[in-house]
C-alpha positions as CSV (number, residue, x, y, z in Angstrom):
1,X,-9.4,-24.1,-6.6
2,X,-7.2,-24.2,-3.6
3,X,-8.0,-21.9,-0.7
4,X,-4.7,-20.0,-1.0
5,X,-5.5,-19.2,-4.6
6,X,-8.9,-17.8,-3.6
7,X,-7.3,-15.7,-0.9
8,X,-4.9,-14.1,-3.4
9,X,-7.8,-13.5,-5.8
10,X,-9.4,-11.4,-3.0
11,X,-6.2,-9.3,-2.5
12,X,-6.8,-5.9,-4.3
13,X,-4.0,-5.1,-6.7
14,X,-3.1,-3.2,-9.8
15,X,-1.6,-4.9,-12.9
16,X,1.0,-2.5,-14.3
17,X,3.1,-4.5,-16.7
18,X,1.0,-6.3,-19.3
19,X,0.8,-6.0,-23.1
20,X,-2.8,-5.5,-24.4
21,X,-2.6,-8.0,-27.3
22,X,-1.2,-10.6,-24.9
23,X,-4.2,-10.4,-22.6
24,X,-6.3,-12.2,-25.2
25,X,-7.7,-15.5,-24.1
26,X,-6.4,-18.5,-26.1
27,X,-10.0,-19.5,-26.7
28,X,-10.8,-16.1,-28.2
29,X,-7.7,-16.2,-30.3
30,X,-8.8,-19.6,-31.6
31,X,-12.2,-18.1,-32.6
32,X,-10.5,-15.2,-34.5
33,X,-8.2,-17.6,-36.4
34,X,-11.1,-20.0,-37.2
35,X,-13.1,-17.1,-38.7
36,X,-10.3,-16.5,-41.1
37,X,-9.7,-20.2,-41.8
38,X,-6.2,-19.8,-40.3
39,X,-4.2,-22.2,-38.1
40,X,-4.6,-21.2,-34.5
41,X,-1.4,-19.6,-33.1
42,X,-0.5,-21.7,-30.1
43,X,1.1,-18.9,-28.2
44,X,3.2,-21.0,-25.8
45,X,5.0,-22.9,-28.7
46,X,8.3,-21.1,-29.0
47,X,11.9,-21.8,-28.1
48,X,13.6,-18.4,-28.7
49,X,12.8,-14.7,-28.6
50,X,12.6,-14.7,-32.4
51,X,10.0,-17.5,-32.4
52,X,8.2,-15.7,-29.6
53,X,8.1,-12.5,-31.7
54,X,6.8,-14.4,-34.7
55,X,4.0,-15.9,-32.7
56,X,3.0,-12.5,-31.4
57,X,2.8,-11.2,-35.0
58,X,0.7,-14.2,-36.0
59,X,-1.7,-13.5,-33.2
60,X,-2.0,-9.8,-34.1
61,X,-2.7,-10.8,-37.7
62,X,-6.0,-12.3,-36.7
63,X,-7.1,-9.3,-34.6
64,X,-8.8,-7.5,-37.5
65,X,-12.0,-5.8,-36.5
66,X,-13.1,-3.1,-34.0
67,X,-15.6,-5.6,-32.5
68,X,-12.7,-8.0,-31.8
69,X,-10.7,-5.4,-30.0
70,X,-13.7,-4.3,-28.0
71,X,-14.2,-7.9,-27.0
72,X,-10.6,-8.3,-26.0
73,X,-10.8,-5.2,-23.8
74,X,-14.0,-6.5,-22.1
75,X,-12.5,-9.9,-21.5
76,X,-9.2,-8.4,-20.3
77,X,-11.3,-6.5,-17.6
78,X,-13.3,-9.6,-16.7
79,X,-10.1,-11.6,-16.2
80,X,-8.5,-8.7,-14.2
81,X,-11.5,-8.6,-11.9
82,X,-11.3,-12.4,-11.3
83,X,-7.7,-11.9,-10.4
84,X,-8.4,-9.3,-7.8
85,X,-7.3,-6.3,-9.9
86,X,-9.0,-2.9,-9.2
87,X,-6.8,-1.2,-11.8
88,X,-4.9,-2.2,-14.9
89,X,-2.5,-0.3,-17.2
90,X,-2.4,-2.3,-20.5
91,X,0.4,-1.2,-22.9
92,X,-0.3,-0.8,-26.6
93,X,1.9,0.1,-29.5
94,X,-0.8,1.7,-31.8
95,X,0.9,1.1,-35.2
96,X,0.4,-2.6,-34.7
97,X,-3.3,-2.0,-35.6
98,X,-2.9,0.4,-38.6
99,X,-3.3,-2.3,-41.2
100,X,-6.8,-3.5,-40.1
101,X,-8.2,-0.9,-37.7
102,X,-6.9,2.4,-39.1
103,X,-5.0,5.5,-37.9
104,X,-3.4,5.4,-34.5
105,X,-5.8,7.8,-32.8
106,X,-8.8,5.9,-34.2
107,X,-7.5,2.8,-32.6
108,X,-6.8,4.6,-29.4
109,X,-10.3,6.1,-29.3
110,X,-11.8,2.6,-29.8
111,X,-9.7,1.2,-27.0
112,X,-10.5,4.0,-24.6
113,X,-14.2,3.8,-25.3
114,X,-14.2,0.0,-24.9
115,X,-12.2,0.5,-21.7
116,X,-14.8,2.8,-20.2
117,X,-17.6,0.3,-21.0
118,X,-15.5,-2.5,-19.5
119,X,-15.0,-0.5,-16.3
120,X,-18.7,0.0,-15.9
121,X,-19.3,-3.7,-16.5
122,X,-16.5,-5.1,-14.2
123,X,-15.5,-2.3,-11.8
124,X,-11.9,-2.5,-13.0
125,X,-10.3,0.8,-13.8
126,X,-8.2,1.0,-17.0
127,X,-5.5,3.5,-17.9
128,X,-3.7,3.0,-21.2
129,X,0.1,3.0,-21.5
130,X,1.1,4.1,-25.0
131,X,4.4,2.5,-26.1
132,X,7.3,3.6,-28.2
133,X,8.9,0.9,-30.2
134,X,12.7,1.2,-30.0
135,X,13.1,-0.5,-33.4
136,X,11.2,2.2,-35.3
137,X,12.4,5.6,-36.6
138,X,12.7,8.5,-34.1
139,X,10.0,10.4,-35.9
140,X,7.5,7.6,-35.0
141,X,8.7,7.7,-31.4
142,X,8.0,11.5,-31.3
143,X,4.5,11.0,-32.8
144,X,3.6,8.3,-30.2
145,X,4.7,10.6,-27.4
146,X,2.6,13.5,-28.9
147,X,-0.4,11.2,-29.1
148,X,0.1,10.3,-25.5
149,X,0.3,14.0,-24.5
150,X,-2.9,14.8,-26.5
151,X,-4.8,11.9,-24.8
152,X,-3.7,12.7,-21.2
153,X,-6.8,12.9,-19.1
154,X,-8.8,11.1,-21.7
155,X,-7.7,7.5,-21.0
156,X,-3.9,7.6,-21.5
157,X,-1.9,7.6,-18.3
158,X,1.7,6.7,-19.3
159,X,4.3,6.6,-22.0
160,X,6.4,3.4,-22.3
161,X,9.4,2.2,-24.3
162,X,9.5,-1.4,-25.6
163,X,11.7,-3.8,-27.5
164,X,15.4,-4.4,-27.5
165,X,17.2,-2.2,-25.0
166,X,20.5,-3.8,-25.8
167,X,20.5,-2.3,-29.3
168,X,18.4,0.8,-28.8
169,X,19.5,2.5,-25.5
170,X,17.3,4.9,-23.6
171,X,19.3,8.1,-24.5
172,X,18.1,7.8,-28.1
173,X,14.6,8.5,-26.9
174,X,15.3,11.5,-24.7
175,X,13.6,13.9,-27.2
176,X,10.5,11.7,-27.4
177,X,10.1,11.6,-23.7
178,X,10.8,15.3,-23.7
179,X,7.5,15.7,-25.5
180,X,5.6,14.9,-22.3
181,X,7.6,17.3,-20.1
182,X,5.2,19.2,-17.9
183,X,2.5,16.6,-18.2
184,X,1.2,14.2,-15.5
185,X,1.9,11.2,-17.7
186,X,4.0,8.5,-16.0
187,X,7.3,7.5,-17.7
188,X,7.5,3.7,-17.8
189,X,10.3,2.3,-20.0
190,X,11.4,-1.3,-20.2
191,X,15.0,-1.7,-18.9
192,X,17.2,-4.1,-17.0
193,X,15.8,-7.1,-18.9
194,X,17.9,-7.6,-22.0
195,X,20.6,-5.2,-20.8
196,X,22.3,-4.6,-17.5
197,X,22.0,-2.2,-14.7
198,X,23.3,0.7,-16.7
199,X,20.2,0.5,-18.9
200,X,18.1,1.1,-15.8
201,X,20.3,4.0,-14.8
202,X,20.0,5.7,-18.2
203,X,16.3,5.2,-18.2
204,X,16.1,7.1,-14.9
205,X,18.6,9.8,-15.7
206,X,17.8,10.3,-19.4
207,X,14.1,9.6,-19.5
208,X,13.0,10.4,-15.9
209,X,11.5,7.0,-15.4
210,X,8.8,6.7,-12.6
211,X,8.7,3.0,-13.0
212,X,10.9,0.4,-14.8
213,X,9.3,-2.5,-16.5
214,X,11.4,-5.5,-15.5
215,X,14.5,-3.8,-14.0
216,X,15.7,-7.0,-12.5
217,X,19.3,-6.6,-13.6
218,X,19.7,-3.5,-11.5
219,X,21.0,-6.0,-8.9
220,X,24.2,-6.2,-10.9
221,X,25.3,-2.7,-9.7
222,X,24.9,-1.6,-6.1
223,X,25.2,2.0,-7.1
224,X,22.2,1.7,-9.4
225,X,20.3,-0.2,-6.7
226,X,20.9,2.9,-4.5
227,X,19.7,5.2,-7.3
228,X,16.5,3.2,-7.8
229,X,15.8,3.2,-4.1
230,X,16.7,6.9,-3.6
231,X,14.4,8.0,-6.5
232,X,11.6,5.7,-5.3
233,X,11.4,4.1,-8.8
234,X,9.1,1.0,-8.9
235,X,10.2,-2.1,-10.7
236,X,7.4,-3.8,-12.5
237,X,8.7,-7.4,-12.2
238,X,7.4,-10.4,-14.2
239,X,9.1,-13.6,-12.8
240,X,7.7,-16.1,-15.3
241,X,8.5,-13.9,-18.2
242,X,12.1,-13.5,-17.0
243,X,12.6,-17.3,-16.9
244,X,10.8,-18.1,-20.2
245,X,12.7,-15.4,-22.2
246,X,16.0,-16.3,-20.6
247,X,16.7,-13.2,-18.5
248,X,17.4,-15.5,-15.7
249,X,18.3,-19.2,-15.9
250,X,15.6,-20.4,-13.4
251,X,13.3,-19.2,-10.7
252,X,15.8,-20.3,-8.2
253,X,18.2,-17.7,-9.6
254,X,15.7,-14.9,-9.9
255,X,16.9,-11.8,-8.0
256,X,13.4,-10.8,-6.7
257,X,14.2,-11.8,-3.1
258,X,17.4,-9.7,-3.3
259,X,15.5,-6.7,-4.8
260,X,13.0,-6.9,-1.9
261,X,15.8,-7.2,0.6
262,X,17.4,-4.1,-0.9
263,X,14.3,-2.1,0.0
264,X,13.2,-1.5,-3.6
265,X,9.6,-0.8,-4.6
266,X,8.3,-3.8,-6.5
267,X,5.0,-4.7,-8.3
268,X,4.2,-8.2,-9.6
269,X,2.9,-8.7,-13.1
270,X,2.4,-11.1,-15.9
271,X,3.8,-9.3,-19.0
272,X,2.5,-11.6,-21.8
273,X,-0.1,-13.8,-20.3
274,X,-1.3,-15.8,-23.3
275,X,2.3,-16.6,-24.4
276,X,3.7,-17.4,-21.0
277,X,0.6,-19.3,-19.7
278,X,0.4,-17.1,-16.6
279,X,-1.6,-14.2,-15.2
280,X,-1.1,-11.7,-12.5
281,X,-2.9,-14.0,-9.9
282,X,-0.7,-17.0,-10.8
283,X,2.4,-14.7,-10.5
284,X,1.4,-13.7,-7.0
285,X,1.0,-17.4,-6.2
286,X,4.4,-18.1,-7.7
287,X,5.9,-15.5,-5.4
288,X,4.4,-17.4,-2.5
289,X,5.3,-20.9,-3.6
290,X,8.7,-20.3,-5.3
291,X,10.1,-17.5,-3.1
292,X,8.4,-18.1,0.2
293,X,6.9,-14.6,0.5
294,X,4.3,-14.4,3.2
295,X,1.0,-12.6,3.2
296,X,2.6,-9.4,4.5
297,X,5.1,-9.4,1.7
298,X,2.4,-10.2,-0.9
299,X,0.2,-7.4,0.5
300,X,3.2,-5.0,0.1
301,X,3.5,-5.9,-3.5
302,X,-0.2,-5.1,-4.0
303,X,0.1,-1.8,-2.1
304,X,3.1,-0.8,-4.2
305,X,1.2,-1.7,-7.4
306,X,-1.6,0.7,-6.4
307,X,0.7,3.5,-5.1
308,X,2.9,3.4,-8.2
309,X,0.0,3.4,-10.6
310,X,-1.8,6.2,-12.3
311,X,-5.1,5.1,-10.7
312,X,-7.3,7.9,-9.4
313,X,-6.9,8.6,-5.7
314,X,-10.2,7.1,-4.7
315,X,-9.4,3.8,-6.5
316,X,-6.0,3.7,-4.7
317,X,-7.6,4.5,-1.3
318,X,-10.3,1.8,-1.7
319,X,-7.7,-0.7,-2.8
320,X,-5.4,0.1,0.2
321,X,-8.3,-0.3,2.5
322,X,-9.2,-3.6,0.9
323,X,-5.6,-4.8,1.4
324,X,-5.7,-4.0,5.1
325,X,-9.0,-5.9,5.3
326,X,-7.5,-8.8,3.5
327,X,-4.6,-9.0,5.9
328,X,-7.0,-8.8,8.9
329,X,-9.1,-11.7,7.5
330,X,-5.9,-13.7,6.9
331,X,-4.8,-13.2,10.4
């Protein structure tokens, strides 16, 4: 391991944009498939978004038991600790697990309990982001929002909005996000990935977004850049994901440096680690190698990740102190 990788592993950070099922280790997925006598889904073998989605479904199809999910939560926390994370907000769309695990809140209870155990074992705090799937009926969106509201303070920290923003715009989910009005839950929709800057604007104005997952296409409209900056909305950016799924043609054309230069709040994340062959640590290293961000800039990404998270105040404070110590050592 190179010294600069070790240094970034010691930088305290929060991982804010990652899908729970995609945190599975490929070796663990191999075991699950082998137990069923199934071919192992090779998660990086896709050439289009449709093939990517099919591989994700194949992976979920071998996640069948409560013990498997508990193992995944524990390994997720172990890996997060190795990457320097003090806090992680994995996103989960509960209906994915109805077939094998059971009702949504039974799955959620399992995940929350496993998360508590994993925190004790690893020291990494876990706050769950419950997702709404844009492709599903509005009644289901409302129910997921109500579950999130019921579980506030019991392990759930945020409500998200996933899938194709180009076909299912934010305003269609205004009522669902209205279900969490008056709560302390963060509002964290995907936007500005498959659709342009207006999708980000609508997510802020119609849904009250605190953070935007991706958000990179905000750069297409200076007025929306101004809105994001004025509202203090954090963009949870995933550089490798954006290239792999075609949101940008290449890293050289990724707008991250422009977003930083515009004074926007940015966190760095992995999105779908097992599919994209990355993790939050490698994404920080990518920011150093591909974009030339120095230690001060990388530390600011880490600070923002903690400050924009739902982590308890003591976790944030310890993380920020650790970032200052990391910079002092680097100097």
